[in-house]
N, C-alpha and C positions, 0 to 999 in steps of 0.2 A: 749724125742725124739724132735729133732729140726726141725722146719718147715721153717727155714730161706732159702730163695731162692735168689740167686744172678744171675744177668744177665751177660752172657758171650758172647762177640762178637767173633765169630769164624773167620769172615772175616770183615775187616773194611769197612765202608761206601764208602770210596774213591775207594777201589778195586771193590766193587760191581758196583759203578757208571761207572768205566772204562770198566769193562766187558760188561755192558749193552750198553754203547756207541759203543764199538768195534763190538758187535753183530748188532747194528743198522746200522752201516756203511757197515758191511759185507752184510746185507740184502739189503741195498740200492744198493750196487754194483751188487747184484744178480738181482734186478729189472732192473737196467740199462742194463744188459746183454740181456734182452728181446728186446731191441732196437737193432736189428741185421738185417743187409741186406748186400747183395753182391754188391761190386763195379764192374763195367764192366772190370776193368783193373787188377784184382787180385782175387785169390781164398780165400784170407783172409777176413773174414767178418768185416764190420764196426760195432762197438758197442759203447755204452757209458760207458763201464766198467772203462776206464781210468779216467773218471770224478769222479767215486766213489773212485778210488785210490787217486786222488788229494785231494778230500774233506776229506778223512780219515787222510791223512798226515797233512793237514792244521789244522783240528780240534782236532785230537787226539795226534799229536806229533809223534816222531820217534818210540817209544816203542809200544804204543797202536795202532798207525797206522799200524805198522808191524803186530801186533797181530790180528787186524781186518781183514787184507787181508789174513793172514794165515788161519784164521777161514773160510773166504770165500772159499779159495782154498780147504781146507779140507772138507768143507760141500759139495762142488761139487764132490770131489773125492769119497766120500762115498755114493753119490746117489742123493743129492738134485739137482733139475734141475735148476741150477743157472749160467751155462755157456752160451755162445752164442747160440741162437736158443733154449734155454731151455734144452740144453744137460747136461749130468752129467757123472760121472764115472772116475775111475783112468786112463782109456785109453785115455781120453781127454788130460790129462797131458803129455802123451807120443806121442800125435799126432802132426800134422804139426803146429797147433796153440798153442800147449802146452807151448812153450817158453814164450808166453805172460802171461799165467796164473802164471807160476813160478816167473815171474818178479814182480808181484803185491806187495807182502810183502816188498821186498827191495826198490821198487820204492816209496811206501808210507812212508817208513822210511826216505828216502832221502828228500822227500818233508818236512816231519816233522822236520828233522834236520836243513835244511836250514831256514825254517820259524821260528822255535823256538830256535835253537841253542842247547847248552848242559846244560843250566841253569834252565831247567824246562819249563813248558808250559807258554806261554804268550797269551794275547788276540789276536786272529788272526786279528781282525780289526786294531790293532796297528802295524801290520807288513806292511812294505812298499810294494808297487806294485812291485818294483824291486826284493825284497826278495821273494815275492809270485811267480812271473814269473820265477825267477832264480831257485827256488826249483822245480817248475813244469817242467821246461826245463831239469834240471838234471834228474828228474824222467822219463821223456819221453825218454831220452837217455838210461836209464836202460831198459825200456820197449822195445824199439826198438832193443837194443843189444840182450836181451834174445829172443825176438820174431824172429829176423832175423836169429840168429844162429840156433834156433829150426827149423825154416822153411827150412833152408839150409840143416841141418843134416837129418831131417826126410824126406824131399822131395828130397834129393839127388840132389840138384841143387847148382850151383856156388854161391859164396858170392855176387857178383854183381847182379846176377839174383834175389837173395833173398832180397837184399836191394831195388831193383826196385819193387818187388812185395809185400814185407812185411813192408816196412817203408815209402818210398817216397809218395805213394798215400794217406797216412794218415796224413801228415804234416798239411794241411789246417784244418782238423778236430781237431787236437790237439790244434791248435791255438784257435779255437772256444771253446774248452773245458776249456782251460786256461782262456779265457775271461769270460766264464760262472762261473768258480770258483771264480775269482776276484769279479764278480758281486754279487755272493752269500755272500762272505766274507764282502763286503762293504755295503750290504743291511742291513736291520734291523732284518734279520733272526738271531735268537740267539739259539745256541745249549745249552740245559739245562746243568747246571753243578752240 
């Protein structure tokens, strides 16, 4: 009878690390959702969720950034209180703010694609500010498109009204979130690899 035991890796270390980082950024986005408040000019809440989207794309790249935000959306849909004001449930994805939530996975992928390209991940600190801001600007357009269309369809309002309520009031905040992301990337904060 042989007692020889071989070690078998069912999942590689790289995959485990990527899943862990994706879960971390999904959780961070959930924490950012708790910073929620109403602006006096719109019924759409201000949150820091898009900051999580930016960071996921910058640090995880297009594939794992998308996966991270998909995990975030699914976690909220099945009941984890990770949406604005600590809400949850599939109904939130179909509500007037649901378009924003649906936009987060593709928006993170856009940031990751612009920052890292298609040749694999690079050190985000090596990305130019133009590339970082370009990626986040493109992602913001994705978020605003999904959010505005969702707001218009569910709220049964015209497109111009939706843009004025669901996009325009948030532009200054997005600029600040972009600046915060660039500051994090340029700081000495290092995400474990």
